[in-house]
NUDRENFI-813604 format. One record per residue (C-alpha): x, y, z; residue in one letter. Coordinates in steps of 0.05 Angstrom, whole numbers, padded with zeros to 5 digits, always signed. Layout:
BEGIN
XYZA/...
This chain:
BEGIN
+02593+01957+01692M/+02533+02000+01693K/+02490+01995+01757M/+02422+02021+01764K/+02379+02063+01812A/+02306+02060+01824F/+02284+02124+01841I/+02223+02140+01883V/+02197+02212+01876Y/+02141+02246+01910C/+02122+02313+01904H/+02064+02349+01886P/+02094+02411+01846S/+02149+02416+01797E/+02152+02491+01828D/+02193+02461+01890S/+02263+02456+01917F/+02256+02377+01919T/+02244+02371+01841R/+02318+02413+01836H/+02342+02360+01882V/+02317+02303+01842R/+02348+02333+01778D/+02412+02348+01811S/+02411+02274+01833F/+02400+02247+01769I/+02452+02291+01732K/+02496+02259+01782G/+02475+02185+01765I/+02483+02201+01688E/+02541+02234+01695E/+02578+02177+01729S/+02555+02133+01674G/+02505+02093+01712N/+02423+02083+01693D/+02371+02094+01731Y/+02290+02088+01724V/+02243+02136+01762L/+02172+02128+01795S/+02148+02197+01797D/+02082+02180+01843L/+02046+02240+01834Y/+02054+02241+01757K/+02038+02166+01753M/+01978+02183+01801N/+01996+02120+01837F/+01944+02091+01878K/+01961+02089+01951T/+01905+02069+01986D/+01901+02000+02000M/+01840+01962+01983S/+01800+01911+02023E/+01831+01853+01985Q/+01899+01879+01990E/+01891+01889+02065Y/+01860+01819+02078L/+01915+01790+02035R/+01977+01819+02072D/+01934+01814+02140A/+01929+01737+02134N/+02000+01730+02115Y/+01973+01700+02044R/+02026+01693+01992K/+01984+01693+01932T/+01985+01715+01860P/+01926+01765+01859D/+01979+01823+01869V/+01957+01889+01827A/+01996+01906+01766K/+02018+01971+01792D/+02042+01943+01849V/+02079+01888+01806L/+02109+01942+01762A/+02142+01975+01823E/+02169+01907+01853Q/+02202+01890+01783A/+02232+01962+01785K/+02262+01948+01853I/+02289+01875+01832N/+02320+01902+01768S/+02358+01956+01809S/+02420+01957+01849D/+02394+02017+01892A/+02334+02051+01915I/+02334+02124+01924V/+02275+02159+01954F/+02269+02239+01941I/+02215+02277+01980Y/+02194+02336+02026P/+02179+02331+02096V/+02101+02336+02112F/+02093+02337+02187W/+02150+02295+02207T/+02133+02245+02151E/+02135+02231+02081A/+02073+02255+02038P/+02016+02207+02045A/+02027+02188+01974K/+02092+02157+01992L/+02067+02125+02051V/+02007+02093+02017G/+02071+02067+01962W/+02100+02029+02019F/+02027+02003+02040D/+02017+01976+01977R/+02090+01960+01944V/+02116+01930+02010W/+02070+01868+02001S/+02069+01799+02040H/+02114+01751+02003G/+02152+01803+01970F/+02177+01853+02029A/+02163+01807+02083Y/+02142+01736+02099G/+02177+01674+02090E/+02215+01663+02021N/+02209+01736+02000R/+02224+01749+01935T/+02248+01830+01948M/+02324+01820+01936K/+02366+01852+01979V/+02394+01917+01951L/+02460+01939+01957D/+02438+02009+01983Q/+02376+02052+02004A/+02384+02133+02002L/+02341+02181+02034F/+02343+02254+02002L/+02296+02292+02040V/+02277+02366+02042T/+02253+02398+02106A/+02224+02467+02121G/+02251+02461+02191N/+02317+02483+02213T/+02371+02433+02231M/+02368+02462+02303E/+02287+02446+02309R/+02293+02376+02275L/+02347+02355+02321E/+02322+02394+02390K/+02250+02354+02383F/+02278+02291+02362G/+02248+02296+02295L/+02301+02273+02251L/+02313+02213+02293D/+02245+02196+02283S/+02241+02202+02207M/+02306+02159+02203K/+02278+02104+02252K/+02217+02101+02212V/+02251+02104+02139M/+02308+02060+02159I/+02297+02024+02224G/+02232+01996+02197D/+02210+02006+02118R/+02291+01992+02099I/+02307+01945+02157F/+02351+01890+02120D/+02322+01902+02055R/+02390+01938+02038A/+02461+01925+02053E/+02470+02003+02075K/+02428+02059+02081S/+02435+02134+02089D/+02387+02189+02106F/+02403+02259+02081V/+02369+02321+02103I/+02364+02385+02070F/+02341+02437+02128P/+02316+02507+02133G/+02286+02504+02054M/+02219+02533+02075S/+02205+02594+02028R/+02206+02651+02088E/+02276+02630+02112L/+02343+02667+02091A/+02373+02595+02097S/+02327+02571+02037R/+02370+02618+01992E/+02438+02607+02034E/+02434+02531+02026G/+02407+02529+01957W/+02483+02514+01919G/+02507+02479+01970K/+02446+02426+01982N/+02443+02413+01907L/+02514+02401+01901K/+02508+02342+01950T/+02453+02321+01913A/+02490+02316+01851Y/+02547+02277+01894E/+02504+02231+01920K/+02480+02211+01849G/+02552+02209+01818A/+02584+02170+01882N/+02519+02128+01896L/+02562+02063+01869F/+02627+02081+01892K/
């Protein structure tokens, strides 16, 4: 039986290592015989600022039907998929603002939290994250643990049966590790796609 992954991709440039990670992962999904749907947040020009109406709806825990169409479209992609995959670069120990805003709006009350929420529990959540910092620096200053805690501990929490956070470190353009790790990292991204539902 074919399974489906919902890929939330967030990078402002096609001239990036992150784009190659996305393409390698998708190749793995396709060659495993499974399906995917992609939201490229920059190409979609996804609106990331929460409106006052959206804020008041969620802040007052209202489960009203006045959810924006672009948000409903993203929520439908989640509920029609078996896994959710986030592919993005690290900006100051966080995801790009556009992805943070995606969570602010899509993780709405009544869908992702609150009583009788309508978001399905996904089989899995996967994060494929590119970082300019080396692994040594990410671990030394606790940055990697911080990213995992925010993404898996808070944003995913119990919304998926299992979660995995894969970081591709040392990919800053001026580092020798970028070229050294290029092929190995893309192989990992491909394998994550090929084995996502195994």
